[in-house]
PDB file of N, CA, C and O in Angstrom:
ATOM      1  N   GLY A   1     -11.296   6.439  -5.033  1.00  0.00           N
ATOM      2  CA  GLY A   1     -11.172   7.438  -6.083  1.00  0.00           C
ATOM      3  C   GLY A   1      -9.758   7.476  -6.646  1.00  0.00           C
ATOM      4  O   GLY A   1      -8.944   6.594  -6.374  1.00  0.00           O
ATOM      5  N   ARG A   2      -9.483   8.490  -7.418  1.00  0.00           N
ATOM      6  CA  ARG A   2      -8.168   8.620  -8.058  1.00  0.00           C
ATOM      7  C   ARG A   2      -7.060   8.719  -7.013  1.00  0.00           C
ATOM      8  O   ARG A   2      -5.977   8.167  -7.208  1.00  0.00           O
ATOM      9  N   GLY A   3      -7.316   9.410  -5.914  1.00  0.00           N
ATOM     10  CA  GLY A   3      -6.314   9.551  -4.860  1.00  0.00           C
ATOM     11  C   GLY A   3      -5.927   8.200  -4.285  1.00  0.00           C
ATOM     12  O   GLY A   3      -4.760   7.958  -3.976  1.00  0.00           O
ATOM     13  N   PHE A   4      -6.916   7.316  -4.142  1.00  0.00           N
ATOM     14  CA  PHE A   4      -6.634   5.989  -3.600  1.00  0.00           C
ATOM     15  C   PHE A   4      -5.723   5.207  -4.537  1.00  0.00           C
ATOM     16  O   PHE A   4      -4.779   4.550  -4.098  1.00  0.00           O
ATOM     17  N   ILE A   5      -6.016   5.284  -5.831  1.00  0.00           N
ATOM     18  CA  ILE A   5      -5.203   4.565  -6.815  1.00  0.00           C
ATOM     19  C   ILE A   5      -3.773   5.068  -6.781  1.00  0.00           C
ATOM     20  O   ILE A   5      -2.826   4.280  -6.799  1.00  0.00           O
ATOM     21  N   THR A   6      -3.620   6.383  -6.732  1.00  0.00           N
ATOM     22  CA  THR A   6      -2.280   6.973  -6.678  1.00  0.00           C
ATOM     23  C   THR A   6      -1.560   6.511  -5.422  1.00  0.00           C
ATOM     24  O   THR A   6      -0.377   6.173  -5.464  1.00  0.00           O
ATOM     25  N   LYS A   7      -2.280   6.497  -4.298  1.00  0.00           N
ATOM     26  CA  LYS A   7      -1.687   6.076  -3.030  1.00  0.00           C
ATOM     27  C   LYS A   7      -1.263   4.608  -3.104  1.00  0.00           C
ATOM     28  O   LYS A   7      -0.194   4.238  -2.618  1.00  0.00           O
ATOM     29  N   ALA A   8      -2.098   3.787  -3.709  1.00  0.00           N
ATOM     30  CA  ALA A   8      -1.800   2.362  -3.815  1.00  0.00           C
ATOM     31  C   ALA A   8      -0.568   2.126  -4.679  1.00  0.00           C
ATOM     32  O   ALA A   8       0.298   1.324  -4.332  1.00  0.00           O
ATOM     33  N   VAL A   9      -0.494   2.830  -5.809  1.00  0.00           N
ATOM     34  CA  VAL A   9       0.649   2.677  -6.710  1.00  0.00           C
ATOM     35  C   VAL A   9       1.918   3.154  -6.026  1.00  0.00           C
ATOM     36  O   VAL A   9       2.953   2.492  -6.100  1.00  0.00           O
ATOM     37  N   ASN A  10       1.843   4.304  -5.358  1.00  0.00           N
ATOM     38  CA  ASN A  10       3.012   4.827  -4.661  1.00  0.00           C
ATOM     39  C   ASN A  10       3.431   3.864  -3.556  1.00  0.00           C
ATOM     40  O   ASN A  10       4.623   3.673  -3.320  1.00  0.00           O
ATOM     41  N   GLY A  11       2.467   3.262  -2.884  1.00  0.00           N
ATOM     42  CA  GLY A  11       2.767   2.317  -1.821  1.00  0.00           C
ATOM     43  C   GLY A  11       3.493   1.098  -2.362  1.00  0.00           C
ATOM     44  O   GLY A  11       4.418   0.591  -1.727  1.00  0.00           O
ATOM     45  N   CYS A  12       3.083   0.627  -3.527  1.00  0.00           N
ATOM     46  CA  CYS A  12       3.733  -0.537  -4.128  1.00  0.00           C
ATOM     47  C   CYS A  12       5.177  -0.215  -4.488  1.00  0.00           C
ATOM     48  O   CYS A  12       6.083  -1.002  -4.215  1.00  0.00           O
ATOM     49  N   HIS A  13       5.388   0.948  -5.102  1.00  0.00           N
ATOM     50  CA  HIS A  13       6.740   1.336  -5.489  1.00  0.00           C
ATOM     51  C   HIS A  13       7.610   1.534  -4.249  1.00  0.00           C
ATOM     52  O   HIS A  13       8.786   1.172  -4.242  1.00  0.00           O
ATOM     53  N   THR A  14       7.027   2.107  -3.208  1.00  0.00           N
ATOM     54  CA  THR A  14       7.782   2.370  -1.986  1.00  0.00           C
ATOM     55  C   THR A  14       8.141   1.055  -1.288  1.00  0.00           C
ATOM     56  O   THR A  14       9.272   0.885  -0.834  1.00  0.00           O
ATOM     57  N   SER A  15       7.196   0.138  -1.202  1.00  0.00           N
ATOM     58  CA  SER A  15       7.424  -1.111  -0.481  1.00  0.00           C
ATOM     59  C   SER A  15       8.530  -1.931  -1.134  1.00  0.00           C
ATOM     60  O   SER A  15       9.233  -2.680  -0.454  1.00  0.00           O
ATOM     61  N   SER A  16       8.687  -1.795  -2.446  1.00  0.00           N
ATOM     62  CA  SER A  16       9.716  -2.567  -3.141  1.00  0.00           C
ATOM     63  C   SER A  16      11.109  -2.031  -2.832  1.00  0.00           C
ATOM     64  O   SER A  16      12.109  -2.707  -3.074  1.00  0.00           O
ATOM     65  N   LEU A  17      11.172  -0.812  -2.295  1.00  0.00           N
ATOM     66  CA  LEU A  17      12.462  -0.193  -2.005  1.00  0.00           C
ATOM     67  C   LEU A  17      12.804  -0.264  -0.521  1.00  0.00           C
ATOM     68  O   LEU A  17      13.926   0.051  -0.124  1.00  0.00           O
ATOM     69  N   THR A  18      11.839  -0.677   0.299  1.00  0.00           N
ATOM     70  CA  THR A  18      12.059  -0.709   1.738  1.00  0.00           C
ATOM     71  C   THR A  18      12.485  -2.100   2.189  1.00  0.00           C
ATOM     72  O   THR A  18      12.594  -3.018   1.377  1.00  0.00           O
ATOM     73  N   THR A  19      12.726  -2.249   3.492  1.00  0.00           N
ATOM     74  CA  THR A  19      13.115  -3.537   4.052  1.00  0.00           C
ATOM     75  C   THR A  19      11.909  -4.475   4.074  1.00  0.00           C
ATOM     76  O   THR A  19      10.771  -4.011   3.996  1.00  0.00           O
ATOM     77  N   PRO A  20      12.135  -5.774   4.176  1.00  0.00           N
ATOM     78  CA  PRO A  20      11.029  -6.743   4.212  1.00  0.00           C
ATOM     79  C   PRO A  20      10.011  -6.421   5.300  1.00  0.00           C
ATOM     80  O   PRO A  20       8.812  -6.617   5.102  1.00  0.00           O
ATOM     81  N   GLU A  21      10.474  -5.930   6.442  1.00  0.00           N
ATOM     82  CA  GLU A  21       9.555  -5.607   7.528  1.00  0.00           C
ATOM     83  C   GLU A  21       8.635  -4.467   7.109  1.00  0.00           C
ATOM     84  O   GLU A  21       7.423  -4.524   7.317  1.00  0.00           O
ATOM     85  N   ASP A  22       9.228  -3.426   6.515  1.00  0.00           N
ATOM     86  CA  ASP A  22       8.425  -2.297   6.068  1.00  0.00           C
ATOM     87  C   ASP A  22       7.489  -2.727   4.944  1.00  0.00           C
ATOM     88  O   ASP A  22       6.354  -2.258   4.851  1.00  0.00           O
ATOM     89  N   LYS A  23       7.980  -3.622   4.095  1.00  0.00           N
ATOM     90  CA  LYS A  23       7.166  -4.101   2.983  1.00  0.00           C
ATOM     91  C   LYS A  23       5.938  -4.840   3.511  1.00  0.00           C
ATOM     92  O   LYS A  23       4.830  -4.662   3.006  1.00  0.00           O
ATOM     93  N   GLY A  24       6.148  -5.666   4.527  1.00  0.00           N
ATOM     94  CA  GLY A  24       5.035  -6.400   5.108  1.00  0.00           C
ATOM     95  C   GLY A  24       4.019  -5.460   5.728  1.00  0.00           C
ATOM     96  O   GLY A  24       2.810  -5.663   5.610  1.00  0.00           O
ATOM     97  N   GLN A  25       4.523  -4.428   6.391  1.00  0.00           N
ATOM     98  CA  GLN A  25       3.634  -3.451   7.008  1.00  0.00           C
ATOM     99  C   GLN A  25       2.869  -2.691   5.934  1.00  0.00           C
ATOM    100  O   GLN A  25       1.674  -2.435   6.085  1.00  0.00           O
ATOM    101  N   ALA A  26       3.546  -2.331   4.858  1.00  0.00           N
ATOM    102  CA  ALA A  26       2.910  -1.601   3.764  1.00  0.00           C
ATOM    103  C   ALA A  26       1.811  -2.453   3.140  1.00  0.00           C
ATOM    104  O   ALA A  26       0.738  -1.945   2.814  1.00  0.00           O
ATOM    105  N   GLN A  27       2.076  -3.748   2.974  1.00  0.00           N
ATOM    106  CA  GLN A  27       1.077  -4.640   2.391  1.00  0.00           C
ATOM    107  C   GLN A  27      -0.131  -4.760   3.315  1.00  0.00           C
ATOM    108  O   GLN A  27      -1.270  -4.834   2.854  1.00  0.00           O
ATOM    109  N   GLN A  28       0.126  -4.778   4.625  1.00  0.00           N
ATOM    110  CA  GLN A  28      -0.971  -4.875   5.573  1.00  0.00           C
ATOM    111  C   GLN A  28      -1.845  -3.631   5.497  1.00  0.00           C
ATOM    112  O   GLN A  28      -3.072  -3.723   5.484  1.00  0.00           O
ATOM    113  N   ILE A  29      -1.201  -2.463   5.446  1.00  0.00           N
ATOM    114  CA  ILE A  29      -1.934  -1.207   5.354  1.00  0.00           C
ATOM    115  C   ILE A  29      -2.709  -1.163   4.043  1.00  0.00           C
ATOM    116  O   ILE A  29      -3.863  -0.734   4.014  1.00  0.00           O
ATOM    117  N   HIS A  30      -2.077  -1.606   2.958  1.00  0.00           N
ATOM    118  CA  HIS A  30      -2.728  -1.614   1.647  1.00  0.00           C
ATOM    119  C   HIS A  30      -3.951  -2.522   1.699  1.00  0.00           C
ATOM    120  O   HIS A  30      -4.988  -2.190   1.125  1.00  0.00           O
ATOM    121  N   HIS A  31      -3.845  -3.665   2.380  1.00  0.00           N
ATOM    122  CA  HIS A  31      -4.948  -4.606   2.497  1.00  0.00           C
ATOM    123  C   HIS A  31      -6.102  -3.954   3.251  1.00  0.00           C
ATOM    124  O   HIS A  31      -7.263  -4.128   2.881  1.00  0.00           O
ATOM    125  N   GLU A  32      -5.788  -3.209   4.302  1.00  0.00           N
ATOM    126  CA  GLU A  32      -6.816  -2.520   5.075  1.00  0.00           C
ATOM    127  C   GLU A  32      -7.505  -1.470   4.214  1.00  0.00           C
ATOM    128  O   GLU A  32      -8.718  -1.283   4.310  1.00  0.00           O
ATOM    129  N   ASP A  33      -6.726  -0.776   3.364  1.00  0.00           N
ATOM    130  CA  ASP A  33      -7.302   0.229   2.475  1.00  0.00           C
ATOM    131  C   ASP A  33      -8.278  -0.425   1.502  1.00  0.00           C
ATOM    132  O   ASP A  33      -9.321   0.147   1.187  1.00  0.00           O
ATOM    133  N   LEU A  34      -7.941  -1.620   1.027  1.00  0.00           N
ATOM    134  CA  LEU A  34      -8.829  -2.317   0.101  1.00  0.00           C
ATOM    135  C   LEU A  34     -10.130  -2.690   0.806  1.00  0.00           C
ATOM    136  O   LEU A  34     -11.205  -2.595   0.215  1.00  0.00           O
ATOM    137  N   LEU A  35     -10.038  -3.110   2.053  1.00  0.00           N
ATOM    138  CA  LEU A  35     -11.233  -3.455   2.808  1.00  0.00           C
ATOM    139  C   LEU A  35     -12.101  -2.223   3.020  1.00  0.00           C
ATOM    140  O   LEU A  35     -13.327  -2.299   2.938  1.00  0.00           O
ATOM    141  N   ASN A  36     -11.462  -1.084   3.292  1.00  0.00           N
ATOM    142  CA  ASN A  36     -12.204   0.154   3.493  1.00  0.00           C
ATOM    143  C   ASN A  36     -12.853   0.605   2.195  1.00  0.00           C
ATOM    144  O   ASN A  36     -13.916   1.225   2.213  1.00  0.00           O
ATOM    145  N   LEU A  37     -12.218   0.296   1.066  1.00  0.00           N
ATOM    146  CA  LEU A  37     -12.740   0.694  -0.236  1.00  0.00           C
ATOM    147  C   LEU A  37     -14.040  -0.051  -0.533  1.00  0.00           C
ATOM    148  O   LEU A  37     -14.942   0.486  -1.177  1.00  0.00           O
ATOM    149  N   VAL A  38     -14.123  -1.285  -0.060  1.00  0.00           N
ATOM    150  CA  VAL A  38     -15.324  -2.090  -0.281  1.00  0.00           C
ATOM    151  C   VAL A  38     -16.385  -1.718   0.706  1.00  0.00           C
ATOM    152  O   VAL A  38     -17.477  -2.287   0.683  1.00  0.00           O
TER     153      VAL A  38
END
């Protein structure tokens, strides 16, 4: 839903500002969210 989209966008903006390790973790979590969405 709309909340998921907002969360995904915020996650992308946040990951670009964090360290590579945090970015990788954020991408992994985002990937899991996409799987849950399907």
